[in-house]
N, C-alpha and C positions, 0 to 999 in steps of 0.2 A: 503494499499501500504506499511505503514512502516513495517506492522508483514510480506511482503512478502520481502521484500527487507533485514528487520535482518536474516528471516532463509535461504534468498541465502547468507546470510554474513557468517553468524554462520559456514552453512553446504560447503562455499565454506573456509571459513578459518584451518575447522575444514580436511579435505582432502590436503587444501596446507601440513598442520603441516607433517599430518599422511606420505603425499608422498614423502617429505623431510627426513625424517627415513628409510624409505623403500630404497630409493635413495643411502641414502650415508652409512645406518647401518643395514640395511636385508635382503636384495638383497643378496649385496657383501660374507651376512655370511654365503649363500649358500654353497657355495661351499669347505665353514669349517664342512659341518656335516658330509660328506664323503658319502663314498656305501651305508654301514651296515643301515640300518634303514632308509634312505631317503627318500621312496616309501612310507613308512607310516610317515613319517616328511610331507612331500611336502602334502599330503591329511591330514591331519590333519590341514597343514597351511591353503589350500582351503576354507575348510570347517571355519574354527575362523576367516579367513580373509572377506569371506561371508558377519559373520552377523557385523564385524568390519568397511568395508566400504560401504555394503550395500544401508541400512537404507541414511546415507546422498548421498549415490550418487542419491536414486534417489531425495531424497529432494529438492538437487540442481536442477539436472536436471525441474521436476518439475514448483522451482522457477525462473529458468531462463525462460520455457516456456511463465510461467505467466506477465512475469517480461515486455514478448513483447505486450501482450495483454494490462496489467496495469502498464505499467512503473511508479514508481517513478518520482516525479514531478523533472525536471530539467536534468532528462537521457535521456537525446533525444537517436533516435537511432542508430546513433557511438556507440554510448557506450554499445547500448544495443543485436548489432548484435557482436561486437564484442565480446565482452561473452558469445552471441549463437556459435560461432564460434569454441572459443576458447574452449568449452565446447566439442563440435565436434569431435576438433581432440582429445581430453581424451579418448570419446567412442569409439572411429576409431581403437586410437594405443590399447584400449586394446581387444577392440573385435581384431584385426589382428596381433598383434606383443606379447602381454602379454601374455594372454587367452593360444593360442595356444605351448608359449614355456613350462604356467602355467602344460597340459595335458601331455606334451613328461615326464617332470618334476614328474606327477605322477606315471609313470608305469618305470622311471629306474633313477639312480644320472648319467646327462648328463652333464658335465663342459660345452662343446660349447654353451648350450643351457642358461645355467647359468650366461656365459660371454654377453648373446643376451639379455635376458630380463634386466643387468644392462645396459648395453645399449640401446637403445630401451625404457626403462623407464624414460631415458631424456625428450622426444619428450610431457608425461604428467606430468612431471615434469615442465618442462616448459610452459607447457602449465597453467599447473594450477600455476606459481606461476604469469600469464600473468595478472588470472582471479581476483588477489589477489592485485594487484597493478594498477587493472582497477579499482576494487570495492571500493580503499582507496583513490581514485582522484577522483572519487565522491563523497566519504563521507567526502571530507576535502573540496570540493569544494559546497557541500549540508550545511556543518557546517564551514566553515570556523571560526580564532582563528577571536573572536574580543576582 
């Protein structure tokens, strides 16, 4: 169970750091790429991003589901299900809000879609931040300073 929790902690904090970088730096810079070469840039971005986020998102999802069945000591249902709920927000937001915008951007430069991507990505940023805080609360409750 310790390994399961550590995998969740690592994958969540990897995604937490990455999503803040994406939110503050990466997505806003899309607008500066310009029309010329944008679709090539976006297509390459999507491919490379899949390799950077896919394994960690899948690890986080798998450990979140596993923790429902095998929760670490002291992690009650409120922690477990809040974590599940926040991860569902991330995945639903990804599928319903970000992926469709990326598909449009893969075919053309669309400033409105870029703005929508930046704005809608706050959903994931806040949800992953909540997951990170939740795991920190559990960590500090489990290993109090003595």
